[in-house]
C-alpha positions as CSV (number, residue, x, y, z in Angstrom):
1,M,0.0,0.0,0.0
2,A,1.1,3.3,-0.8
3,T,1.4,5.7,1.8
4,S,-0.1,9.1,1.3
5,P,1.9,12.1,1.9
6,K,1.1,13.8,5.3
7,K,-1.0,16.9,5.1
8,P,0.1,19.8,7.1
9,V,-2.0,20.6,10.2
10,P,-3.6,24.0,10.2
11,P,-2.0,26.4,12.6
12,A,-5.2,26.9,14.6
13,L,-5.5,23.3,15.3
14,S,-1.9,22.7,16.1
15,H,-1.2,21.5,19.6
16,E,1.4,24.2,20.1
17,E,-1.2,26.9,20.6
18,P,-3.8,26.7,23.3
19,L,-7.4,26.2,22.3
20,S,-8.8,28.9,24.5
21,P,-7.9,32.5,23.8
22,S,-5.5,34.2,26.0
23,I,-6.6,36.8,28.6
24,E,-4.7,39.4,26.8
25,A,-6.5,38.6,23.5
26,L,-9.9,38.8,25.3
27,E,-9.1,42.0,27.0
28,A,-8.0,43.5,23.7
29,V,-11.4,42.5,22.2
30,E,-13.4,43.4,25.3
31,A,-11.8,46.8,25.9
32,P,-13.3,48.5,22.9
33,T,-16.6,46.7,23.6
34,N,-16.6,48.0,27.2
35,V,-15.9,51.5,26.0
36,V,-18.7,51.3,23.5
37,K,-21.1,50.0,26.2
38,M,-20.1,52.8,28.6
39,E,-20.5,55.4,25.9
40,A,-23.9,53.9,24.9
41,S,-24.8,53.9,28.6
42,K,-23.9,57.5,29.0
43,A,-25.7,58.4,25.8
44,M,-28.9,56.7,27.1
45,E,-28.7,58.3,30.5
46,A,-29.8,61.8,29.3
47,P,-32.9,60.5,27.4
48,M,-33.8,58.2,30.3
49,A,-33.5,61.1,32.7
50,A,-35.6,63.3,30.4
51,A,-38.2,60.5,30.2
52,K,-38.2,60.1,33.9
53,D,-38.7,63.9,34.4
54,L,-41.4,63.9,31.8
55,R,-43.2,61.0,33.6
56,E,-42.9,62.9,36.9
57,N,-44.2,66.1,35.3
58,V,-47.2,64.3,33.7
59,R,-47.9,62.6,37.0
60,S,-47.8,65.9,38.9
61,I,-50.1,67.6,36.2
62,F,-52.6,64.7,36.5
63,E,-52.5,64.8,40.3
64,K,-53.0,68.6,40.3
65,G,-55.9,68.2,37.8
66,I,-57.5,65.5,40.0
67,A,-57.2,67.7,43.1
68,E,-58.7,70.7,41.3
69,T,-61.5,68.5,39.9
70,R,-62.3,67.2,43.4
71,S,-62.3,70.8,44.8
72,K,-64.6,72.0,42.0
73,Y,-66.9,69.0,42.6
74,A,-67.1,69.7,46.3
75,Q,-67.9,73.4,45.5
76,A,-70.6,72.3,43.0
77,K,-72.0,69.8,45.5
78,T,-72.2,72.4,48.2
79,T,-73.8,74.9,45.9
80,A,-76.4,72.3,44.7
81,E,-77.2,71.4,48.3
82,E,-77.6,75.1,49.2
83,A,-79.8,75.6,46.2
84,S,-81.9,72.6,47.1
85,A,-82.2,74.0,50.7
86,A,-83.3,77.4,49.3
87,V,-85.9,75.7,47.0
88,E,-87.2,73.7,50.0
89,A,-87.4,76.8,52.2
90,S,-89.2,78.6,49.3
91,Y,-91.6,75.7,48.9
92,G,-92.3,75.6,52.6
93,A,-93.0,79.4,52.7
94,A,-95.2,79.1,49.6
95,R,-97.1,76.2,51.1
96,S,-97.8,77.8,54.5
97,G,-98.7,81.1,52.7
98,V,-101.2,79.4,50.4
99,I,-102.7,77.6,53.4
100,E,-103.1,80.9,55.3
101,F,-104.5,82.6,52.1
102,N,-107.0,79.8,51.7
103,I,-108.1,80.0,55.4
104,R,-108.6,83.8,55.1
105,T,-110.6,83.3,51.9
106,I,-112.8,80.7,53.5
107,E,-113.3,83.0,56.5
108,A,-114.3,85.8,54.1
109,F,-116.8,83.5,52.4
110,K,-118.2,82.4,55.8
111,A,-118.5,86.0,56.9
112,G,-120.4,86.8,53.7
113,A,-122.7,83.8,54.1
114,D,-123.4,84.8,57.7
115,A,-124.1,88.3,56.7
116,N,-126.6,87.0,54.0
117,F,-128.4,84.9,56.6
118,D,-128.5,87.8,59.0
119,L,-130.0,89.9,56.2
120,V,-132.7,87.3,55.5
121,K,-133.6,87.1,59.2
122,A,-133.8,90.9,59.4
123,L,-135.9,91.1,56.2
124,A,-138.3,88.5,57.6
125,S,-138.8,90.5,60.7
126,A,-139.1,93.8,58.9
127,K,-142.4,95.7,59.6
128,S,-142.5,98.0,56.6
129,L,-141.1,98.5,53.1
130,S,-139.0,101.3,54.3
131,D,-137.4,99.0,56.9
132,V,-136.6,96.5,54.0
133,V,-135.0,99.2,51.9
134,T,-133.0,100.5,54.9
135,L,-131.9,97.0,55.8
136,Q,-130.8,96.3,52.2
137,S,-129.0,99.6,51.9
138,E,-127.1,99.0,55.1
139,F,-126.3,95.4,54.1
140,A,-125.0,96.5,50.7
141,R,-122.8,99.3,52.2
142,K,-121.5,97.0,54.9
143,R,-120.8,94.2,52.4
144,F,-119.0,96.6,50.1
145,E,-116.8,97.9,53.0
146,D,-116.1,94.3,54.2
147,A,-115.2,93.2,50.6
148,A,-112.8,96.1,50.2
149,A,-111.2,95.4,53.6
150,Q,-111.0,91.6,52.8
151,A,-109.5,92.3,49.3
152,K,-106.9,94.7,50.9
153,A,-106.0,92.1,53.6
154,L,-105.8,89.3,51.0
155,A,-103.6,91.5,48.7
156,E,-101.2,92.2,51.6
157,L,-101.1,88.5,52.5
158,A,-100.4,87.6,48.9
159,R,-97.6,90.1,48.7
160,K,-96.2,88.8,52.1
161,V,-96.4,85.2,50.8
162,A,-94.7,86.1,47.5
163,D,-91.9,87.9,49.4
164,E,-91.4,85.0,51.8
165,T,-91.5,82.5,49.0
166,V,-88.9,84.4,46.9
167,A,-86.6,85.4,49.8
168,P,-84.7,82.1,50.2
169,I,-84.1,81.8,46.4
170,K,-83.2,85.5,46.2
171,A,-80.7,85.2,49.1
172,H,-79.2,82.1,47.5
173,V,-78.7,83.7,44.1
174,A,-77.2,86.8,45.8
175,K,-74.8,84.6,47.8
176,T,-73.9,82.5,44.7
177,F,-73.2,85.5,42.5
178,K,-71.9,87.6,45.5
179,V,-74.5,90.4,44.8
180,A,-75.8,92.6,47.6
181,V,-79.6,92.4,47.8
């Protein structure tokens, strides 16, 4: 058999050189890589700090907005409660005023009915036609005076009820818009 000539062994595979790279070779390769990493790290620090500042600024703006919204909500709630109380007071004043007005009106009708019955009794006991005319004249004059007095009293009562009904709302509006009434 023929022997084949020996092929030379490649230098990387020769047993004279170690298979693992030397520390000096690694440091030579890693040194520029570390410098690049450090430079990249420094280059990223500024945008990261800016992003962190932006995040903090946005957070503080949102927190401020939430606080202001809560404050405005509390003010609106207080104003609404005060307005509700003013309307309730106004309604109460109107209710009691209408009740008083109705009572006085019923009393006026009762007084008129009593006066009519008294006139009928007086006319039944009248002795002459002149007595009847006198009784009717006095009755008409008295009823006219009573009606005028009752109308005046009811008008004053209506004005008083209107003032008492509007007063709570008027005071609330003046307070809300800080207007002197």
